[in-house]
Each structure stands twice: as structure tokens, then as C-alpha cells.
N, C-alpha and C positions, 0 to 999 in steps of 0.2 A: 504493501497500500503507499502512495507516495500522495507527501502533505507539504500543504506551503502554510509557512507563516506570515501573515501579512503585520508588517510592524516587527524590527529588530532593535524594539527598545527591551525595557527591565522584564515586564511579563512577557513578550514574543521571544525572547533570547534564551530566559530560562524554556520556557515551555518547548522552542525548539531542538534547543538543546538536548535537553533528557525525554524526548520522543524520538530523536533519534539513537539517543544511549539504549531506548527498549528495543533496538532492533528495525525502526522505521527509518524508510529513505524520507527526509526533511528538507526543504528549501524556504530559507529565512529573506524575506525580500523587503525592501525598505528602499525609500526614492533619495534618503541621504548617502549620494555618491562616495564623501569621504568615508562615512560607518562605513559602507559596505567595503571598500578600499582597505580601510585600518581590520577588517573582522578579517579577509580574506589573508592579511599579511600576519594574522597572528595576534592580533592586537585587539585587547577585548576592551570597550567604552564604559564599561562601568564597573566596580567594584563587588565580585558576589562571592562569596569562601566556596571554592571549588569548583566553580563555572567555569574558569578558563584551560582548566584541564579534562574537565569533558569534554572542551568544544574542540581540544586538536586534537583528543582521543577519536572524536566522530569525526572530523574532517578529516582524519588521514585515516580512519577507516570506510573512507568513501559513503557515510551515510548522511551527512549536514553539510549544506552548501550554503555561499550568502551569494544574493542579485541584486539590479537594478531591476530585473525585464518581469517584470508580475505577469506580461502577457503569457510569456511562457512559463511562468508558474505557474498559473492558474489552470490552462490550458493539458497541462502536465498531472495534474493533482486532482483526488479525488475527495478531498476532502482538506478545506480551506478556514485556516484560522484569522479569525480578525484580531489582531494584539495592537492595535494603534491608541496612541493618546486620547484620552477624555477630559481637557482641559476644564478648569471651572469659568463660566462666564462672568461677570459681572453680579447677576444677581445669585450669584452663587449654586446656578442652574449648569448641568452638564452640557460643555460643548462638542457636539455628534458631529461637527464638521469635517474630520479627519475620516469618523466611522463610514457617513455618506457617502464622502470620493471613494472610500474603499468599494462599496457597494455598488456603487456607480460603474467602476471600474469592473468588477465580478462581473454583473450583469453584460459586457461589451464584450470579455471573454469567454464567456459558457459555451460551451463545444460538447457537452456531456452531462449527463447527470451529477452532481456535485453535493456537498452534504455540508453548508456553511456556519461555520463554528464562532458564536464571539466569545470570544475571551475577555473582553473589555468588559468594564464595573460602568451599567450605564442605567437611564432610567426608565423604569416599567413601561413596555408597549414597545421599546426598539426592535427588540427580535424581528417585530411583526412591521414596524418600520420599514427594516434590512431590507427583508422580505420582499416589501413593494415596492422597492427602491430597486433593486435588480429585476424584476418581473420588469418594470419600465422600461429597463438600460438593456433590457436584453437583444440583442442585435437579428439570431434567425430563430424568433418565434414562428414563422411560418413555414409552412411544408406545401411546395407548388407541386403542380402532378398534369397530367394529361391520361385522358379515359377514352381506350381506342372504341369508337362505336357509340357511345354514353352523350349523350345528349343532355350538358350542362347549360345553365341559363346563362343569356350574354347580358353584356353591362346594360345596353337599352333595355334589360326587366325590369332592373332595378335602380329606377331614377332617383331615388331618396332614401332618406334612412327610417320614413316610412311605410315604403312599401313591402310587401311581403318577400318572406326570406324565401334563399331559393331551397327546393327539395334535392337530394342528392339521387342517386340511382340508388335502387336498392341495395346490386353487387358495391355498388361501394360504401354505404354505411353496412354492412355486414362485417367486412374488409377493416373496416376501422371500430367495430365492435370487439372483432377479435385482435385486433393492437390493442384496444384498453385492456379487455381481459387477461391478457399475456403480458401486461405490463415492459411492453417494448421499448428498449431503451433507443436513443436519438439516432445512434451511432447503428442500430441495426433494422431503421422504420426501413431504409430503401430498396433492402432487400425484401423485407419481412411483406412490404405491401407493393404489390404487382401493378395495380388500380392508380394508376397516376394523378387522377383527379377527385381518390376521394380525400378526407379527410383524417390525419394523420396523428393523433395527438401521442405526443413524446412519453405521458404515464398515465395512472387513473388519476390522479389530482390536475385535472387542465378545464381549459376553458376554448368556446370556439367562437370566432368574430366572422362571420360571413358576410366578405368584401363584396364588391363588384369591381371586378379588374378589366385592363381590354383586353378582349380578344375573349372577353367570357370565363376566364379563366378567376377560381375562389381561393380567394387568403384564406386559410382555417389557422386560427391562431393558438400557439399554447404558452401559458405565461408561466408553467411553475415546475421546470425542468430539474429542479434541487430543492433540498431539504433547508429549513434552519435548523439551528441546536444553542441554547445559549445552556454556556460551561464557565462558570465565573470561576476567578482562580481566588486561593485564600493564602498566596505565599506572602512570608514574611522576609523583610529584607536580612540580608543577613544568615538567613537560614531558609532561604528558595530554594535551594538544590534539596536540601534535605525532607521539605514538606511538598516538593513536585512525586518524588521517590516514596514521603510517607506520609500520604496525606490524612486529614482523621474524617474526610467525608469528599466524596468526588459529587457534585449537582448539575445534574445532567436535564434541561428544560426540551419537550422533545412535541414532535408532531404524529412524526409516521414511524412505524418499527424498522422500516428498512433501515433509516439513520440512526436510530436506537441501538442497532443493533453493531452495525456502524463502531459507535462509539464504544459502545462495549470492548469490540475485536481491538479498541486504539489501547484502551486500558485494564487491557487481559492480565500483562505484569500484573498490576495492585490488586488482582483476584486472591491472585498466590499471600499476598498480604492480609486478607479477608478486612479490606477497604469498603467499607458501608458507602454502597452507591445509593444518594435520593431522585429518581425518576421521576418529574412534576411535570407540568407546564410551561411555557416560557413566560409567562409574566412570575410565575413563583420561583423559577429560579433567578430573573435578575432580583426581585425582592430579597430573595434569601442571603444576597453579599451584601445588599444597604444592612438588613436590620444583623446581622453578624459588626459588620462593621459599626454601627452608629450601637450597640450595645458594647464593645467591647471601650468606644471612645466615653461613655455613659459613665462606665465603670470607672477608669483612670481617674473621669472627672469627680467621681464622687470619693475617693479616697483623697483628692486633690482638698476639697473642701476638708474634709474632717482634719487632712493635715492642717488646712488654715485655722479652723476651730483651735487644734490642740496647740499652736504658740499662742494662744490665746488663754489657754484656760490653763496650762502648763501638762496635759498630757502627751502620751509619747505613742505618735501614729503607728511606727514598727508595730510595739506588742498589740496594738489595735487592729489593725493588719493581720497580724499573726492568730490572731483571737479569731476573727472574722474567718478566715481561710481556712479554718478548722471545723468548721460548719458545711458538709459536705453540699447543702445547696447552693451557697457561697463561690467555696473554692478559692485558694491563693493566686490564682495568674490575675495578673494586673491591677493586683493590686499593692502596688509602689507606687508611692507620691515622688511629685517633682516640678517640673517646671512648665507640663503641659502635655499632651500630643500631639504630632508633628508628621512629618512624612507625605509620601504620595497619594496613603489613601485615607488616613480619617479627617484631617481636616476638608477635604474635596466631597467628598463620600456622606460627613454630616450636613454639609452644604446643602449638596445634592440633592439627599432625600428630605429635609426642610420646605426646597423648593419643588420637588414633586408634591408634598404636602398641601404644599400653597396651589400650585395649580389644580388638586381635585379638592379647593375651599375648607382644607383643615387647618386647624391652626396647635400644631406638633409644639406644643408648651413646654415639652420636656426636652426635645430638642432643641427645642431655641435655646434654653437653660444652660446645655450643655454646652452649647457653639460659645456662648456670651462667655461661661467663665474658664473655659479653655484661653478665650485670650486674654481675660484678666489675668490667669495667673501668670501668663509672662512679665505682668503692671506689680504685683504681686512678688517675685523676685528683686527685681529692679527695687522696688518700694525699701524692700528689706535690707538690701546693700547701700542704699540713700540713710538708713534709720541707722545704722551699725556706722558710717563712713563720715552723715555731716554733709556738706555739699559735695558734686561730684564734681565739680571744674575742677582740671589741671590733677585729679587723681590716675592713678596708673591702675588698672583693672587687667589682671591676669583671667584670661579663659580658658581651660580647659574643657574642650569637645566642642566641635563647632557641627556634626553630622547629627544627623535628627535623632539617632538610637547607634550604636555601637555595630562592630561587624559593618557598616556600609558608607560610602562616600555621598549618599546621597543626603544634600542640604535643602531640600525643597520644606517648605514651612516648618525647619529647625528654631526649636525654642528657642536655641544660640546665635541665630540670626537675629532676630527679634528682639531679644534682650542686648546683644552688641549693638545694636541701632538707635532705641534707649538709650544704651549710656553714651552713648556717644552725641545724643542730642544733649544729653543733660552738660556735655563738656568734657566726658571723662576720657583718657590713653588707652587704649585697647593692644594689647598682648595676647596670641594666641595659640595652641597647637590641639592639633587633630593628626591625628596618626595616618586619615585617611580622609580627609575632607579640605583638603588646605587648600588644594589648588584649584578646588568650584569654587570657596569662597573668595578666594583673586580674583576669580570673575565679577563678582558682588561687590565687594571690598575689598578695594584693592591696595590702598592705605594703611593696612591694619598693620602689623607687626606682627609676621609670622616666624613662628620660633620651630625651631630645631626637636626640643624633648619638653619635658613637664617644667624642669628646672630652669631651663632659660626663660621659659613664660612668667615663672616666680620671680624672677630677680629684677630690683625693685621696684616690686609690685607691692600699693598700699592694699590689695586684697587678693586672694585667690578664689577663683568661682568654677565648682565642676560642676559642671552643666551635662556631657553624656557619660554614660558611663561603661566606658571602654575598662576592658581588666587593665589594663597597665596603670590604670590610676586607681586601684583599689588599692595598693600594696605601696604607698609615693614614703621615700624618706623623709617624714615629716620633720626630723630634725635637720637636715640638710636645707628642705624647704623652707623652714623657720630663719635660720640664719641670710639666708638670700634676699627674704622679701626687707622691704623697707616699712612693712607694719606686717605683722603675723597675724592675718587674721583670715579664716579658711573660710567659705560660702558652698556647704554641702547639697547641692539643689539634687541630688539624687541619694542623702542618706547613705552613702559608702563606709561611713567609718562611724564610731563608736563615740560619743560627743565626749564621756570625761576622759576616754583614753588619750582624745586630742587636748582638751586643756589642762593635763597632768603635763603636756610637754611646753606649755607656756602660749599657747597656741587657741587665740578666741577662735571659737566651733559657731557657727550659723547654720541649722539645718531646715528641714521644712518637717513642722510637726514634732521638733523636735528639741529642747532645752539643756 
């Protein structure tokens, strides 16, 4: 089975590489010529643990290739994944321009039965919209023929749309019915149906448009030589390869049994791991992804709000989160307070789901509160730094962590970037370090002082702020840190350290929900 992955960004690259590692033949497509050139030269445009080795392996074994030739990829593939970006519009809704562009191109290049798999996170109803766009752009939806001896209607017999529809000779209708019953594929129709003026549907799900043409020929429209699947991704940046190969679930929204069976065959290796499969309709599959991300964002925000309250009442949020996690109904996952969620998924998806609710005249009060509280959490961090440092003007702040989470170079919607920008606005100077995300940060904040490690970042700083939970930040030589700082204050915004141990060293310590 040959598979095309349209979009070679984070989701597309991980999906295509892992499917190739399942033994499938995969072509990853992207219109970014430079990106494809880099991939073909063995350079990976993103950082994801384990991904580069898998790409090298599968390219070497001729199961994975990269191209900008979308037409060829569509024509040669039985299954086509759409994995392009869906950035937010100004109102928070998902911008579907890239998805729609791909759908139009797929429609132009269809040459046989295909399964179109939407891997993007998109609003409810997008799968059906993709289906309609592909149908509208399908360039060969009609079969023309000529039947010897058959008396087919002439154009003059149908001068307007209100005229009576033509009727085909019975032998033509019989051949057409047989084609429908036997579900003949497009490539087989010319051999199957010798009656060249009879209608020739491509498969069981079809529509006919009988239109008068010159010479009395009839145009028979076949709208859907493909099926749509909604197959949302649940990949965590930093562990995406593991998540793809060891998922907690596979969600497949489908309409036809044929497409469902093809998807089962693609993911057959996961059956060996007893991976649960959720088969449902298109709309439910689309909603599942948003519901999962919105709930996780809510859980993160809830523990952040508890932490903020702990700061005021003198309680320890770490112990509270631990006790909460012992409750099987709650679980300990995502109960880690910090500067707020970020990345390419949670911020975008919560706003998009809220926009969907608004489109359906529903006031999603809980989700609105989550979005607002997460934005405020950045401000809470800056306010805390300002409270204990006084004015921030001309102060030097050391920032540890720029990526939105560990094990990635992704700075999209990163709390660190937002906090740095607020500190700059208040007149502070910034020294910073991140083991992976510095280069991406330089593109948007080139005037920061980028340091080579944690200790250089601490040098001459008035405060050191931990924002990203990289493992190497968990066991710093705090005595060395203290000796290098102008003012030994540690703002631990991920609660990596025990407050009393840091204070024993003569370093002022401020966490989130811990005193």
C-alpha cells in the first residue's frame, strides 16, 4: 500500500516516518522547496527525540521519500493523509485555508479510488467540507461513450433545465446497474461496460447529472470516487514517536466499511499491542480531539489556580496535587503547576473550540475562563518577580528555558516568550539559555543575550527564573549559581526544587504555590 502525507511539518513528518517504519511505502509532500531539499539531504527541520534516526533508516530502506510533486504523490497513492497547518484566525477560530487548498488539489489529481484521511485538528464539520471541495474539483467526474444502434436523445430535445430528462435504452441501464451492483473501480469501467453511451457510475455512492451535449451525447456525473476519514492525532511534542507507536487510542471517523477496513490494515501493527480503536462518525472523531485537549488545558489551569491561592494562604500545592492524584477519578497527570500551558495545540484548540461554540450560539463559560486564566498566569509570574525585586527597570533577569516544554525546540505560544516580552516592556535586560530552542527564539527576539549554559545565564543576574522543565535544570550546582549572581534569587516556576533546601544555601526561593 502506498501512502501520501501532504504537509511535512510536525504531524506530517512524524506520521509519515512512523508509517514507513510499519513497512508501508510513504511519500511526504510539502510545497516548501527548501524544507524538502533539507529532508532529502538528511537535515530534519524540527527537533523530536528519535525521529531523525527513523527517517534515516526508512529513507535508506526506500520506504520513505520526500517531494514537492503533489500531483504524482496523489496519483500513486491509495491513501492520502492531510497534515497541514490550521493556524488560528484573529477570532480564535481555525484557519482552514491550507486544508481547503490541499482538498482542491486532491480533487484535481484523483485518478482512482482513494481514502482521504484528515489528520489535522479541525472544527466539527470540516471532513464533510473537505469531501465537498474534493468533489467540486474532481476533474474527471464524467464518463462519455457511444452505443452502437442506440437511439440516444439529441441536444435539441432538452432546450432547458425544465425539460424532461432523457431515458437511456434498457440495455444501457442494465449495464449501468451491473456496474453499481459490482462496485466497479474507475480504472476498470472502460473494460467492464462495452456499451459506451450508458451511464457509468464509479462506485455505489454516486450521483448522475444528465446534461445535453453536442452530438446528442450525455454527460453522466460521478461525484465521489473516494472516501473521507477523520483520524485525529494525539502526539505530544518531545515523545511523539513513542506516542505514535504506543498510542492509548486510535480514533477513526468513517462513512464506508471499505475505508474503515483500509485504515485497520494501515494500523494493523498496533493491534499487536492491543491498542483500543474508537470507530465513530466524522463529526464525533473531530470533536474527540478538541474535547481531549480542552479538558487537559482545563486540568492544567485548575492546578495553576489552586497554586495561586496556595501562595496567599500558605499551603503547599505539591502536596495538594499529590493527594488529588491518589484519587482514581482524578489521576496525577497534568497536575503540575507552572506558568501556563503553551505550544501548538492547547492554546489554539481551546480558542477554536470556543469559537465553534460561539458559531452554534453556545456560551462555553468554562472554556472561556480557562483561556483567560491561562493568559493571566503569565502576568502572575511577572508580578511575582516584580513584587520581590521591586522595579524591573535596568534589572538583569536570567531565564532558563525558552521552549514551551522540555524535549522540543518549539516556542509557539511559549510562556517563556510571553514572560520575556513583558519583562522587556518593564525595562529589564534578559540573559537566557535553552538547550534546543535558542535558534528559534533568535528569529523573533534577536536582541536577547543568548548564553551557552545555565551558569553563564546566572552570571551577574539579579534573579534567575526557571520556566521550562528541562532535566538538566533539575540538579543545578546551586552554590555555583549563587556565587555568579549579583542577587541570589531563584524563581522556580516549575517547582523543580524543594524550597527549604534552596533557602539553606542562602538563596531566596519563590516557587508557584510553595513558600
